[in-house]
N, C-alpha and C positions, 0 to 999 in steps of 0.2 A: 390323381387330380381329376375333378369333374369338369368337362367342357360345359361351362355355364352359358355361354353366348357365342353366337357366330353371326357376323353381319358383313355385308359388302360395303366397302368404302367408296368414296367418290372416284377414286383412281382405279376401281375395278379389282382391288385386292380383297382378301378375306381376312377380316380382323377377328382373332380368336381370343376368347377369355377363358381362363381356367380358375376355378374356385373363386369366381367373382372378380378376378383381376386380369387386366390386359396382359396377354402373353406375347403375341406377335401378329403382324400382318403378313400373310403369305399369298402366293399366287393361287388362282383357282385350281390349276393343274396339280400343284403340290397338295392342296387340301383334298382333292378327289382321290389322288393316289394314296393318301395316308390311311383312308378307310375310317377316319374318325368322324364323329357326328355330335351334334349338340345333345348333351345329357349323358354321353358315354364317359366311362371311367378310364382315363388314359394314364399309363405309367410313364416314368421318366424316359424309358427307351422309345416309346411311341412318340412322345413329344420331340425328342431329339431327332428321330427319323423324319418327322414333319419339317423341322427346321433345316435338316440336311437336304431333304428333297427340294425345299424352297430355294436353297442356295444353288442347287443344280439347275432348276428351272430359270432362275435369274441369270445364271451364266449362259444358258442356251439363248435367252433373249438377247443378251449382249453379243453373243457370238454371231447370231443372225444379222444384227445391226452392223457389226464390224465387217462381216463378209459381204454385205451389200455395198460397202464403200470401196473395198479393195481386197486383194488376195493376201492370204497368210499361209505360212506353213503350219503344220500341227504344233510345232514347238513354239512358234511366235504367238499363235492364238492362245495356247495354254498359258504361256507366261503372262500375257496381257490380262487374261481373265482371272488368273490366280491373284493378282494384286487386289482385286475387290471381292472375289467370291471364294478364295481359298483354293489350294492345290487340288483337293479331291473333286470339288465341283467343276473346276476348270477342266480337268482331265475327262470327266464324264461328258461335259458339254462338247469338248473337242471330238471325243469319240462319236458322239451322236452326229456331229457335222460331217464326219467321215462316212458314217452309215448313209447319210442323206446324199452323199456325193458332192457336198459343198466344199469339202476340204480334200485336196488331192496333191500330196507332196510330189509325186512323179510329174504331174502336169505342171505344177508350179516350177519345178526344177528346169524342165525343158523350156518353158516360156521365159523364165528369168535368165537362163544361160544364153538363150538366143538374143535377148535384149542387150545383155552385157557384151556379147560378141559383136553384134551388128552395130549397135548405137554407141557403145563406149569403147569399142575396139580392144576389149580385154582379151587376153590369151588364156588358155586352159588353167594354168596355175592360179591366176587371180580369180577366175570364175569359180574354181573349186573352193577357194578360200571364202568367197562371198556366199556361196551356197551353204557351206558348212556352218558359217556364222548364223545362218537362218534355220539351222536344225535339220538340214537335208542329210540323209545318210550317205556314206561313201559310195555305196552301190548305185544309188539314184544320181549322185554327182557324175559318176563315170558314164552312166547311160545318157544323161543329158549332154555331156560334152561330146560323146561319140556321135551325136546327131548333128554336130556343127561341121562346117566346111573348113576343116583344119588345114587343108592343102593351100588355103589362101593366106595363111599366117604371114609369110614373108611380105606379100603385097600389102597386107593390112598394116604391118609394122612400118613399112616404107611410107605409106600414106599418112600414118600417124605422125611420123617425124617431120614430113613435109608440111603438114598442117600446123604443127606446133612451132617449128623452128625455121622452116625454109632451108636455106643453105647453112651448112655447118662450117663456119669460117674459121673457128679457133678451137684449140684444145678444150677450152671451157664449154663451147657448144657441144662438143662430142661427149663430154662428161655429163652434161645435163640430159642429152638425148639418151645416153646409156642408162642413166638413173630412171628416166621415164619408162623405158622399155622394161626395166627390172620391176618397177612398181606395177606395171600392167601385166606382168607374168609371162613375158616372152622368154623362150629358151635362150640360153647364152649363144648357141650356134646361130640362131636366126638373128639375134641382136648384133652379133659381130658382123655377119654378112651385110645386114642393112646399113650399119654404120660405115663399113668399108666402102660400100657402093656409093653412099652419100658423099663420103670424103673424096673418093675418086672422081665423082661427078664434079665436085667443086674445083678440084685440081685441074681437070680437063678443061673447064671453062676458063680458068686462069691461063693455061697454056695457049688456048685458042685466041686469047686477046693479046698475046705477046707479039 
């Protein structure tokens, strides 16, 4: 096919015609990288490469826009980009973002783990689950969790129960508190200790009032 016309659109894209018919509008980057030019004879492979490169460049633009608004893991970004640009282009764009230092799963894991630990009072098991859901590898999960102040878990669990329930006056209160600690990922040994202390504290108050 002969590239019969090439023109710039109002949106800054390059509109390409082949054999007198409109073929596609591609980014300037994709057009330059293709090595094609007006009047050249382009076979099907060359045209497919042009369209493939255009999808990659489009995915890169979307990736930059997304990362300017919030952080993503490599898997999150790839999944979002693939919905519009396809898997191949999404992976290429995510890879480029990593090369530019704009995408760093290790940094994301550390920051997100600390946010969950300090602000949500999640324990390691729940943190590990949330990181894994976002595509963080097991190794990076463990590295991120290792950087937390895990010796404060009993205190955090006690503060969580106090904030949510106050006094645990009934067996139903204890069950709800136990379920909360389970959802938040606290080890059974810590949960038992915190609930026993909370219950003992309530009983002590009762005895003091007799």
